[in-house]
C-alpha positions in Angstrom: 38.2 -15.5 28.2 36.2 -15.7 25.0 34.5 -13.1 23.3 31.7 -13.1 21.7 29.9 -9.9 20.1 26.7 -8.7 21.9 25.2 -7.4 18.6 25.5 -10.6 16.7 22.0 -12.0 17.0 20.5 -8.9 16.9 22.8 -7.8 14.0 22.3 -10.9 11.8 18.4 -11.1 12.2 18.8 -7.1 11.4 20.6 -8.1 8.1 17.8 -11.1 7.4 15.0 -8.7 7.5 17.4 -6.2 5.2 17.4 -9.6 2.6 13.8 -10.3 2.9 12.7 -6.7 2.5 14.7 -6.8 -1.1 13.6 -9.8 -1.9 10.3 -8.5 -4.1 12.9 -6.8 -6.6 13.8 -9.8 -8.2 10.0 -10.3 -9.6 10.5 -7.0 -11.4 12.1 -9.5 -14.1 9.0 -10.2 -15.1 7.4 -6.8 -14.6 9.8 -4.3 -15.9 6.8 -1.8 -16.1 7.2 -1.5 -12.1 10.9 -0.9 -12.0 10.4 2.9 -10.8 9.6 1.2 -7.3 12.8 -0.7 -6.7 14.6 2.0 -4.7 11.2 2.2 -2.4 12.6 -1.8 -0.9 16.5 -1.2 -2.0 16.9 1.8 0.2 15.4 0.1 3.6 16.9 -3.0 2.7 20.4 -1.0 2.7 19.6 0.8 6.1 18.8 -2.5 7.6 21.6 -4.8 6.4 24.0 -1.8 7.0 22.9 -1.2 10.3 22.9 -5.2 10.9 26.6 -5.1 9.9 27.9 -2.2 12.0 25.7 -3.7 15.1 27.8 -7.1 14.8 31.2 -5.1 14.2 30.6 -2.4 17.3 28.7 -4.1 20.2 31.2 -6.6 21.9 30.5 -8.4 25.7 32.2 -10.9 27.4 30.3 -14.0 27.7 29.2 -15.0 30.9 27.8 -18.1 32.8 24.3 -16.2 33.1 21.6 -18.4 35.0 19.2 -19.9 32.4 16.2 -17.6 33.3 18.4 -14.7 32.6 18.9 -15.8 28.9 15.3 -16.5 28.8 14.8 -12.6 29.5 17.4 -11.7 27.5 15.8 -14.0 24.3 12.6 -11.9 24.6 14.3 -8.7 24.3 16.1 -10.1 21.1 12.5 -11.3 19.4 10.8 -8.3 20.6 13.2 -5.7 19.2 13.6 -7.9 16.2 9.6 -7.9 15.7 9.6 -4.2 15.8 12.8 -3.5 13.6 11.3 -5.6 11.0 8.1 -3.4 11.5 9.6 -0.4 11.0 11.7 -1.2 7.7 8.7 -3.2 6.4 6.9 0.0 6.7 9.3 1.9 4.6 8.4 0.6 0.9 4.9 1.8 1.3 5.9 5.1 2.8 9.1 5.8 -0.1 6.5 4.9 -2.7 4.2 7.0 -1.8 1.4 4.0 -1.6 0.5 4.9 2.1 0.9 7.5 5.1 3.3 6.5 7.8 0.6 5.2 10.2 -1.0 3.5 7.5 2.5 2.2 6.4 2.9 0.9 9.6 -0.3 -1.1 10.0 0.2 -2.8 6.8 3.5 -4.0 7.9 2.2 -4.9 11.1 -0.7 -6.6 9.8 1.7 -8.6 6.9 4.6 -9.8 9.3 2.1 -10.9 11.9 -0.1 -12.6 9.6 -3.0 -10.8 10.0 -4.4 -9.7 6.9 -6.2 -6.6 7.9 -5.5 -4.4 5.0 -6.1 -0.6 4.4 -4.7 -0.8 0.8 -7.1 -1.1 -2.4 -5.7 -4.1 -3.8 -7.6 -3.3 -7.0 -5.3 -0.7 -8.0 -2.1 -2.1 -6.0 0.7 -2.9 -8.3 2.3 -6.5 -8.6 5.5 -5.9 -6.5 3.3 -4.7 -3.5 0.8 -7.2 -3.8 4.0 -10.0 -3.9 5.3 -8.2 -0.8 2.5 -8.3 1.5 1.9 -11.9 0.7 5.7 -12.8 0.9 5.8 -10.5 4.3 3.3 -13.2 5.7 4.6 -16.2 4.7 8.0 -15.0 6.5 6.3 -13.9 9.1 4.8 -17.0 9.6 7.4 -19.1 9.9 9.3 -16.6 12.2 12.1 -14.3 11.9 14.2 -16.8 14.8 13.3 -19.6 12.8 14.7 -18.8 9.5 17.9 -17.3 11.1 18.6 -20.9 13.5 18.5 -22.6 9.9 22.3 -20.6 9.5 23.2 -19.7 13.0 23.2 -22.2 15.9 24.2 -20.3 19.4 23.7 -20.9 22.8 20.8 -18.5 22.9 18.9 -20.2 20.0 16.5 -22.8 21.9 15.6 -19.7 24.1 15.2 -17.4 20.7 13.0 -20.5 19.2 10.7 -21.0 22.4 10.3 -17.3 22.9 9.0 -16.6 19.0 6.1 -18.9 19.9 7.8 -22.6 19.0 7.6 -24.8 22.0 8.4 -28.1 20.3 11.3 -29.3 19.0 11.1 -33.0 17.4 15.1 -33.1 16.3 18.1 -33.1 18.5 19.6 -30.3 16.3 17.6 -27.2 16.3 18.9 -25.7 13.1 18.3 -28.9 11.4 14.3 -28.7 12.6 14.1 -25.2 11.3 15.6 -26.6 7.9 13.1 -29.6 7.8 10.2 -27.1 8.5 11.1 -24.7 5.7 11.8 -27.2 3.3 8.4 -28.8 4.3 6.8 -25.2 3.7 8.4 -24.4 0.2 7.2 -28.3 -0.8 3.0 -27.5 0.4 3.9 -23.5 -1.3 4.8 -25.1 -4.2 2.0 -28.0 -4.3 -0.3 -25.4 -3.1 0.4 -23.2 -6.3 0.0 -25.8 -8.6 -3.3 -27.0 -7.2 -4.5 -23.5 -7.4 -3.6 -23.1 -11.4 -5.4 -26.5 -11.7 -8.4 -25.2 -9.9 -8.6 -21.9 -12.5 -6.4 -19.5 -10.6 -3.5 -17.1 -12.4 -0.2 -18.2 -11.4 0.6 -15.1 -10.1 -2.5 -15.0 -7.6 -1.6 -18.7 -7.1 1.5 -17.9 -5.3 0.3 -15.0 -3.7 -3.0 -17.0 -2.0 -0.6 -20.0 -1.4 1.7 -17.9 0.7 -0.8 -16.0 2.8 -3.0 -19.3 3.0 0.2 -21.7 4.7 0.9 -18.5 7.0 -2.9 -18.2 7.9 -2.4 -14.6 6.6 -5.4 -13.4 4.6 -3.8 -10.6 2.4 -5.5 -11.3 -0.9 -4.8 -10.2 -4.5 -8.9 -9.6 -5.2 -10.9 -6.7 -3.5 -13.4 -9.6 -2.4 -10.8 -12.2 -1.3 -11.6 -15.8 -2.6 -15.1 -14.9 -2.8 -14.0 -12.9 -6.0 -13.4 -16.3 -7.5 -16.8 -17.8 -6.5 -15.2 -21.5 -7.5 -15.6 -24.1 -4.8 -12.3 -25.9 -6.2 -10.3 -22.9 -5.1 -12.3 -22.5 -1.6 -11.1 -26.1 -1.0 -7.6 -25.6 -2.3 -7.3 -22.5 0.4 -9.1 -24.7 3.0 -6.7 -27.5 2.6 -3.7 -25.0 3.0 -5.2 -22.9 5.9 -5.7 -26.3 7.8 -2.1 -27.0 7.4 -0.9 -23.7 8.4 -2.6 -23.9 11.6 -1.3 -27.4 12.2 1.7 -27.5 14.9 4.8 -27.5 13.2 6.0 -30.7 15.4 2.8 -32.4 13.9 3.4 -31.8 10.7 7.1 -33.0 10.8 5.5 -36.1 12.4 2.7 -36.6 9.4 5.5 -35.9 6.5 7.6 -38.7 8.3 4.3 -40.7 8.0 3.7 -41.3 11.8 -0.1 -41.0 11.0 -0.8 -43.1 14.2 1.0 -40.6 16.4 -0.8 -37.6 15.0 -4.4 -39.0 14.8 -3.3 -39.1 18.9 -2.7 -35.7 19.3 -5.2 -34.1 21.4 -4.8 -30.4 19.6 -5.6 -32.3 16.3 -8.5 -34.2 17.3 -10.1 -31.2 19.1 -9.7 -29.1 16.1 -11.7 -31.2 13.7 -14.4 -31.8 16.5 -14.6 -27.8 17.0 -15.0 -27.3 13.3 -17.6 -29.8 12.6 -19.7 -28.3 15.5 -19.1 -24.9 14.1 -20.0 -25.8 10.6 -23.4 -27.2 11.5 -24.2 -24.5 14.1 -23.0 -21.9 11.6 -24.7 -23.0 8.7 -27.9 -23.6 10.5 -28.0 -20.2 11.3 -27.2 -18.9 7.8 -30.1 -20.9 6.4 -32.3 -18.0 7.4 -30.8 -15.9 4.5 -29.7 -18.3 2.0 -30.4 -21.8 0.5 -29.3 -24.6 2.2 -26.2 -25.5 -0.2 -25.1 -21.9 -0.4 -25.2 -21.6 3.6 -23.2 -24.6 4.4 -20.8 -24.1 1.3 -20.3 -20.6 3.2 -20.2 -22.0 6.8 -17.2 -24.6 5.6 -15.2 -21.9 4.1 -15.6 -19.0 6.7 -15.3 -21.1 10.1 -12.3 -22.7 8.9 -10.7 -19.5 7.7 -11.8 -17.8 11.2 -10.3 -21.2 13.3 -7.1 -21.1 11.3 -7.0 -17.2 11.7 -6.2 -17.1 8.1 -8.8 -14.0 7.3 -9.9 -15.2 3.8 -13.6 -14.7 3.0 -16.2 -15.7 0.3 -18.8 -13.1 1.5 -19.3 -10.2 3.3 -20.4 -10.6 7.3 -22.4 -7.5 7.4 -25.9 -9.1 6.7 -25.0 -12.5 8.6 -27.2 -13.3 11.7 -26.0 -12.5 14.9 -25.2 -16.3 16.1 -23.5 -16.8 12.8 -21.2 -13.3 13.4 -20.5 -15.0 17.3 -19.7 -18.0 15.7 -16.9 -16.5 13.9 -16.0 -14.6 17.2 -15.7 -17.2 19.2 -13.5 -19.4 16.6 -11.3 -16.4 16.2 -10.2 -16.2 20.1 -9.9 -19.7 19.8 -7.1 -19.7 17.0 -5.1 -22.3 15.8 -2.7 -24.8 16.7 0.2 -24.1 19.2 3.6 -23.5 17.6 2.1 -22.9 14.4 2.0 -19.8 12.2 -1.8 -19.3 13.7 -3.2 -16.9 16.5 -5.5 -16.8 18.9 -5.8 -18.4 22.3 -4.4 -21.6 20.7 -6.5 -25.0 20.3 -4.1 -26.7 23.2 -5.0 -24.2 26.0 -8.5 -24.2 25.1 -8.6 -27.9 25.2 -6.5 -27.8 28.4 -9.1 -25.5 30.4 -12.2 -27.6 29.1 -10.3 -30.4 30.4 -9.6 -28.6 33.6 -13.2 -27.7 34.2 -14.2 -30.9 33.6 -12.1 -32.6 36.0 -12.8 -30.0 38.8 -16.7 -30.9 38.4 -15.6 -34.5 38.3 -13.6 -33.8 41.9 -16.5 -32.5 43.5 -18.9 -35.4 42.5 -16.4 -37.9 43.4 -15.3 -39.3 46.7 -12.3 -36.5 48.6 -9.7 -39.9 48.6 -9.9 -40.6 44.4 -6.6 -39.1 43.2 -6.2 -38.6 39.3 -3.6 -38.2 37.2 -4.9 -36.6 33.7 -2.7 -36.4 30.5 -3.2 -35.2 26.8 -1.3 -36.2 23.8 1.3 -33.8 22.1 3.5 -34.5 19.0 6.4 -35.7 21.8 3.8 -38.0 23.2 1.9 -38.5 26.4 2.0 -35.2 28.8 0.7 -35.0 32.2 -1.8 -32.1 33.1 0.4 -31.0 36.2 0.2 -27.8 38.2 2.2 -25.2 36.2 0.4 -26.6 33.1 -2.6 -25.5 34.7 -1.4 -22.3 35.7 0.5 -21.0 32.8 -2.8 -22.2 30.7 -5.4 -20.2 33.3 -2.9 -17.0 33.1 -2.4 -16.7 29.8 -6.2 -17.2 28.8 -7.2 -14.8 31.7 -4.7 -12.1 30.6 -6.0 -12.6 26.6 -9.2 -12.2 27.6 -8.5 -9.3 29.7 -6.9 -7.6 27.1 -9.7 -8.3 24.3 -12.3 -6.9 26.8 -10.1 -3.7 27.0 -9.4 -3.6 23.1 -13.1 -4.3 22.2 -13.9 -1.0 24.5 -11.2 1.2 22.9 -12.4 0.3 19.7 -16.0 1.5 20.3 -14.5 4.8 21.7 -12.1 5.3 18.6 -14.5 4.0 15.9 -18.0 5.1 17.2 -19.2 1.6 16.3 -21.5 -1.1 18.1 -20.4 -3.5 20.6 -20.8 -6.8 18.3 -19.1 -4.5 15.7 -15.8 -3.6 18.0 -15.9 -7.3 19.3 -15.5 -8.7 15.7 -12.8 -6.6 14.8 -10.7 -6.9 17.5 -11.1 -10.3 18.1 -9.7 -10.4 14.2 -6.8 -8.5 15.6 -5.8 -10.0 18.8 -6.4 -13.5 17.0 -4.1 -12.3 13.9 -7.2 -13.3 11.4 -7.8 -10.4 9.4 -11.7 -11.3 8.5 -13.2 -7.4 9.3 -16.8 -6.5 9.4 -16.0 -3.3 7.6 -14.3 -1.3 10.2 -10.9 -1.5 8.9 -10.3 -0.1 5.5 -8.4 2.7 3.4 -10.0 5.6 5.1 -10.3 3.9 9.0 -8.6 6.4 11.3 -5.9 6.4 13.0 -6.8 5.7 16.6 -8.6 2.5 15.3 -5.5 1.6 13.4 -2.9 1.9 16.6 -5.1 0.3 18.7 -5.4 -2.5 16.5 -1.7 -3.0 15.7 -1.3 -3.1 19.6 -3.6 -6.1 19.3 -1.8 -7.6 16.5 1.3 -7.2 18.1 0.5 -8.7 21.5 -1.6 -11.6 19.3 1.3 -12.4 17.3 4.0 -12.8 20.4 1.9 -14.2 22.6 1.6 -11.0 25.1 4.0 -12.2 28.1 6.9 -11.8 25.2 5.8 -8.1 24.7 5.5 -7.4 28.4 8.5 -9.0 30.0 10.4 -7.2 26.6 9.4 -4.0 27.1 9.5 -4.0 31.1 13.3 -5.4 31.0 13.9 -2.8 28.5 12.6 -0.1 30.3 14.5 -1.3 33.2 18.0 -1.3 31.3 17.2 2.1 30.1 17.1 3.1 33.6 19.9 1.4 35.2 21.8 3.0 31.8 20.8 6.7 32.4 21.4 6.4 36.4 25.0 5.1 35.7 25.5 7.8 33.4 24.3 10.7 35.8 26.4 8.9 38.7 29.2 9.3 36.3 28.9 12.6 35.8 28.3 13.8 39.5 
């Protein structure tokens, strides 16, 4: 029987993470005065690459014809392990260099890979290599570790791994080709975004970093006051375009690149996004009229609602003095989130759209004769899709679990941070939705308890909750089984 290495996928992913952590060293060519930081990246990179190589070499298993459900469960464990390993390795450069303590390093790593954008670093005194590293983490984290490794390796677990990381759509027969096409598309967007920023007046280094974070809906900035530091409407417009590209489903973007605009416009999620954005800008802008002129009110509403809905986390001003209604709109948009199968977080537009459709259908059903039969459907990138019982169950189940975690996290923040309820609601909505907007609770002096709560929210939000729950349960079961076998052998 053919034998495969059990550690192959995990090992390859560990090697990939090691290579990604090493990449910021390349910019030292342009900033040789920061060469003393090189070892901070080389050491964790070598650890990850060596660990991945040993995993590939040492662990072997026989290939078995396991049921598809078993393959899916294994994929969830692999995805969870990969992200936890990436977070741990990604924290080392901050720790080794002395930039942050252990909890802060883990927080910055989690925020980077999950494309959240909440930060405990003072970017006004942070070196260029770490500013680039934070942005590069978000760019790679937005694309996903699994999708990047699938470009090079495609085995029997690839589709399960691809789905488990939150990419439900595949437009091409060959999964590896799909992943390569998405990466090429994002590289082109990155180049175009950097050029657009330069034309708008942003320095090239800042443009590269902001383009990476905008496309990944991340939100890390090279400036203390985020995009608001530039006070440029042109830069804000470029950022909004990149954020909306980042929050759009990969499959929809592939259709757009192929010129299939009729199918793009048909997609229910795309229509819902623009309708929701238009309503939010109008309502938020009207609310802001109480504290600023009309032009400024709608300019800030335009940018900040797009940032919240796309879960990017860039800001043009502080929200401390915003009216409660305007802050409430941002909380709502952060909970809704971006496109399903994109770099964005949140509940996702498709699920919220389906929930609204189900509520409307239920009301209509109660008003119509009992014999009336409907067959509701919606449009995805793949075409018309029926809203069946399975879709309804998945949608309601996920939204219910998401809101339950949101309530628990919000209450935990009120205890850990001793803040008001609306402040905790804003901050944890930002964490769980992997947004990165902050009302001022998260920063260099934030306590460890608050950071740990927000880290849990970011990981759950990026990996879509069930992957974390199932992965942890299966890991605990496997560990318990292993220890039982060891004990029984000794007896």
